[in-house]
N, C-alpha and C positions, 0 to 999 in steps of 0.2 A: 195529111195530119200535121197539125202545128205542134211542135215539140217545146215543152218548157226546158229550162236549163236543168232541172232536176232529172227529167226523163232522158235528156240527152247524156248526161253523166252516168245515169243508171244503165243506160244501153251500152255505153263505152265499157263500163265496168263489167258488165255480163259478157260482153265480146272479149275483153281482155282475159277474163277468167277461163276462157276456153281456148287455151293456146293452140289446140289442134287446128283451129280455123286459121290462124295467121303465122305460126311458128314452123318453118320448114324443117327444123331439127326435132320436132316432136314426132314420135314414132307413128302416131295416128294421122298425121297431116295428109298422107296420101290415100287414106281410107275414106272413100266417098260416102260410104253409108254413115260412118261416125261423124264426118263433117256435116252431112245432111242432118243427122240427129242433133248436133249442137246448134245448127241454124234454127232448127224446129223448136228447141227449147227457148230460144230468144224469142222467136215469132209468137209462140204460145204466150210467154210472159207479157208481151206488149199487145196482143190481140192482133197480130199482123200475119200475113202470108210469108213464106220463106222468101220469095222474091223481093218483098218489101224490105226484109232484113238486109239481103244482099245489096239492094239499091241504097239503103241508108248507110251501109258500111262503105260503099263506094263513094257516096257524097261526102261522108266524114273524111275519108282518106284524101280526097280532092281538096276539101276545105283545109285539111291539115297542111298539105303541100303548099297551097296558096299563101296561108298564114305564115308557115315557116319561112317562105321566100320573103314575104313582106317584112317580117320581124328582122331577118338578116339585112335587109336593105335600110330599114328605118329605126330598129330598136323599140318598136312600140309595144303596147300591152298585148298580153295573150287573151284569145277568146275563151269562152267557157269550155272546160273540158280539154283544152289544148294539151296541158301537161300529161294527162291521162292517156292521150293517143300516142304517146312516144313509147312504143313498145320495144 
């Protein structure tokens, strides 16, 4: 699936709104059923499978780490959605 900038930003915002997926201080973070439900909500919204949501999340995290490293080294422009990934 090719993602538009708007879709990517929407995905990041949906993920960010579900802190139980990424925040270990959230009381539901360790609840696998609730985490599954959170991922499924995102998957349904985008017409994806849960696996694809996990894959997209991992890809965005990797891209974020790469871009953060590049920015630190060169001071260049941020890619789309970069500031939203800073959880």
